[in-house]
C-alpha positions in Angstrom: 162.3 -47.6 -72.7 163.4 -50.4 -74.5 165.5 -48.6 -77.8 165.6 -51.4 -80.4 170.0 -51.8 -81.8 168.9 -52.6 -85.0 166.8 -49.4 -86.1 167.4 -47.9 -83.2 164.1 -46.5 -81.8 163.3 -45.9 -78.5 159.0 -47.5 -77.5 158.0 -45.7 -74.1 155.4 -49.1 -74.2 156.2 -50.5 -71.2 155.4 -54.0 -72.8 158.1 -52.8 -75.6 160.1 -52.4 -73.1 159.5 -55.8 -70.8 159.9 -57.8 -73.7 162.7 -56.2 -75.3 160.5 -55.8 -78.9 160.4 -53.7 -81.5 157.0 -52.8 -83.6 159.2 -52.3 -86.3 161.7 -55.0 -86.9 159.3 -57.5 -85.7 162.4 -58.7 -83.3 162.8 -59.5 -79.3 167.0 -58.1 -78.4 167.7 -61.6 -78.0 166.6 -62.8 -81.5 170.0 -60.0 -82.1 173.7 -61.1 -81.9 176.4 -58.4 -82.3 179.4 -59.8 -84.9 182.6 -57.5 -83.7 184.9 -56.6 -86.8 187.5 -54.8 -87.0 189.2 -54.1 -90.6 192.2 -51.8 -92.2 193.4 -50.9 -95.6 189.8 -49.7 -96.6 188.3 -47.6 -99.1 187.1 -45.7 -96.8 189.6 -45.3 -93.9 193.5 -46.4 -95.3 195.6 -48.5 -92.8 193.1 -47.4 -89.8 192.0 -49.9 -88.0 188.1 -49.7 -88.3 185.3 -51.7 -85.5 181.9 -52.3 -86.9 179.4 -54.0 -85.6 176.7 -56.4 -87.7 173.6 -57.9 -86.4 172.6 -61.1 -87.0 169.0 -62.2 -86.6 167.7 -65.3 -86.0 166.4 -66.8 -88.7 168.2 -64.7 -91.1 171.3 -65.6 -92.9 172.7 -61.7 -94.2 174.2 -59.6 -91.2 173.0 -55.6 -91.3 176.2 -53.5 -90.4 175.4 -50.6 -88.8 175.1 -47.7 -91.0 179.0 -46.2 -88.7 181.7 -47.5 -87.2 181.5 -48.1 -83.3 185.3 -46.9 -83.8 188.3 -45.5 -85.6 191.4 -46.1 -84.5 195.1 -45.6 -85.0 196.4 -48.7 -84.0 194.5 -53.3 -83.8 195.2 -52.4 -80.0 193.3 -48.8 -80.0 190.2 -50.4 -81.4 190.1 -54.1 -79.3 190.8 -51.6 -76.1 186.9 -49.5 -78.4 184.9 -52.9 -78.2 182.8 -54.2 -75.3 183.3 -56.1 -72.7 183.3 -59.6 -72.6 183.7 -60.7 -76.1 185.6 -63.3 -77.5 188.2 -62.8 -80.4 186.8 -65.1 -83.4 190.2 -64.4 -85.1 189.7 -64.3 -89.8 188.2 -66.9 -91.5 190.8 -67.7 -94.4 187.7 -66.7 -96.6 187.9 -63.8 -94.7 187.9 -60.3 -96.6 191.9 -59.2 -96.7 191.2 -56.0 -95.1 188.8 -57.8 -92.2 192.2 -57.9 -89.1 189.5 -60.0 -86.5 185.7 -60.5 -85.9 184.6 -60.5 -81.5 181.4 -62.0 -80.8 
C-alpha cells in the first residue's frame, strides 16, 4: 500500500507500493521534496505560529501547499516541535514574505 504525499490517494497495487508511485499524480515519491514553512502574523491565524507543508515536484518551479496546516502553535518553539525529526533550518531569505519566520527541509 502507498499513500501519495501530494493528493493523499492510496494505491493497493503492490507495484505502486514498491515503486512509491502515484498513478493519479504520475509522480514517484523520491521526486517530491517537502519544505516546511513557519509563519506568524497571518490574516487567518493572527500572531499564532503556523506550520505549513509545501511540496516541490522535480521538474516544476511552483510548490504545492497542503490544504491544511500541519500545526498551529502559540510559540515558535511549539511550532518547531511539530516538525518531523531530521530537518535542516534554512532560516529566511531577505526576499521572503514578512510573515515567514523560517523554512525547513
